[in-house]
N, C-alpha and C positions, 0 to 999 in steps of 0.2 A: 470683757473689753479692760483694758487696762486704762483707767480714767484716774484724775486725782480730783479732788474739789477745788473751787478756786478757778482763777484764771490760766493755769497750766493743764495743759492734756497732755498724759503721759503717752507717748508712741510703742506700738506695738510691734514686736518683733518678727520678722518674716522668714528669712533666713541667718545664715553665716557661711561666710565663706573662709577655709582654711590652708595656709599655705606653708610650707617647709616648716612645719611645727610637728614633731615625733613623729609618728609613723605618717603624717599626711606630708608627703613629700609635694604632688601637684598640686592645685586649686582644688579642692573638694567643696563642694555645696551640699548643705543639709539646711532643709526646709522645715518651716515649724507651722502647725496649725494651735487651735486652743488645747487641743490634747496630742502631744507626740511623745511616742516609748519609742525608743532605742533596743533593738532586741540583736544579740549577737555572741557568740562565745569569746570565753576570756581573753584579755590583752587583744583584740581587734580593734580599739580605738573609741570604744562608746564615750569613757570617762574623759578623753581628749575632749571630746565634743565640749561636754559642759566646763572643763577646766578652761577652755579656751575664752568661754563666754566670761568667767571669773576675772580671767585677766583681762579681757576686754573693757568690761563694766568697771572693775575697781581698780585697777591700776596700781596694781599688788598690795592694795589694802583688804583683800578680801583674803581666801585660804590659799590660792595657787601664787607663787612667784615665780615669774619667767627667770630664767638663765640662759645662758649660752648653751646648756645642754640640753636644752628643748630642741635645740635646732634637727632636722631629718638630718642623720648621719651621712647619707647617699650624697644629698643636695649638700652639706658642708665639706665635705671631699670633693666638691666638683666647685667650690668657691664661693656658693651661696651661702651669706651670711645674716640672711635677712629673714625674720618670720613675717609673715602676713595676714591678719586677722581682721574680717569685714563684717559688718554686719548691716543688713537693709532691713528699714522700719515703714509700717503704714500707719494710718492713722494719725495723720502728720497735723500740727498745730495750724488752723485757718491763717493764722497770721501771727508774725513774730518782730520784735523790734531789735534790729542791729544798731542803727546809729541814731543819735539822740532819742526823739520819742515817735519819730516817723513809722508805722507800722506798714510790713510788706510779707509776701509771702515766698516761701521756700522756690515756687513754680517761679515767681518774677525775678527772683536772683540768680535764677537757670542754675540753682542747686538738686535738681534731681535727677534721677538717671533714667536710662529709656523706660523702664519699667513705670515710671512717674514716682519712685520710692526714693527716701532717702538714704543712701549709702554712705557710711561712717567706715574708713579705713582705716587700721593702726599698724604702721611698720615698726619691728623692733630689731634693728642691728645688733647682732650679736647678743640676743637676749638682753638689752639694754633698755631705755627710755624709750615710750612710743614717740613716733610721728604721726601726726592725725592729717590726715587728707578727706575730702567729699568727693566721690566719684561721682559726674555728674555730665549731662550733655550740655556742653557749656560754649558759648562764643568763643571760635578761633580765628574770627578777622583780628589781622593784627591792629586794625584801629580804634577796637572797642575788647579787647581781649584783659584778662587779668583785672577788671576793673574792682574786683571784691579786694585784690591787695593793694590797691592803691590809696594814698592818702588822698586830702581834700583837696592839697596846693594841687596835685597831679589831676586830680579830674577836673578841676576849673579849668588848668592850661588845656587840656582836650575839649572841652567846652567853648572854650576862647577860638581855639586855632579853629575849629570847623564851626565857625559861628551857630551853635544851638541854642536856639532858645530853653533857657531853664528857669523856673520860677524861683528859687531857691537854692543859691549855691553856698550856702552855708551847711546843708544837711547833704551827707554822700549817697543815702539811700536814693534821694530826688535826682541828683546829679545821674548816677549811675542810670536809671529809669530814662532821662532824657537822652540820654551816649544811646542806649540800647534802641529806644525809639527810632533813633536819627537813622540808624543800620538796619533796622527792619526789612527784612528781605535778603540781608546779605550778611547775615550773623554766623553763617558757617559752623553751625552748632556740631561739635562732635564729642566723643567720648574723652574725657581729661579728668585728670587729679586734681582739687583746689587743694593747696597747702592752707591750714587753719590752724596752723601750728605754733604760729610767729609771726611778730608784726603786727598789721592793725586786725589782720584777717583773725587772729588769736581771740579778738571780741565776738566773731560767730561762733565759733566752738562753745566760749565760755556761755554763749545764750543757749544753744541748741542741748548743752549737758542738763540744763533744766528741766527738759523734756525725757530725758531717759527714765526707763524702767530701773525699778530698784533689782536687782539681781544676787541673791544668795545662794552660795553652793553648800549643802548639808552633807557630809561624808557618813553613812551610817558604820563603815568597817572602819573607822579611825577618829582619833580625838579630834575636835571639833574646837578654832578659838573664839 
């Protein structure tokens, strides 16, 4: 188990999805267990899987630096200039603090995918800096969607306009919970990607980052930094 002493519990990698990265044109899923061995002939894409993980976890601070040349050649010719690397995690934190000091859970914030896993998606346009998304079953009812992206004043406006009871309108977590409970039964949960790389939602990603495993890539056939 990947655990850390103290309050933070490190999540466990369940799988990686790779799309438009070197030899992987279409989305390819690789699942992991406590021991995973990659076997195949030379130049079939074994190292690419490990290097994709290095890019995902270390954002260019590891061994591998992503650039435009990493795009799949055929996909690039067809006009697809976006590499996508997604990782699914299990052994999630039992609770997490997103706003102020109020604890919540990833399930209560509708941030888990259909399998009950946290799925973090990183998209690299032309080999550039990553945009980060959470792929989840999330409310799509227009009256209560995108609450994680809304500021305090916007949440207050929804509560006031719909006459929703909320015990503390200073805390976004409490207001989101009150709104979603108000629409329980008509949330219209669907697969969607929550952009957590900008605005207020960036705080969510900053917090989740502290639960990520440490990933180090060692290459025995070349010099390591």
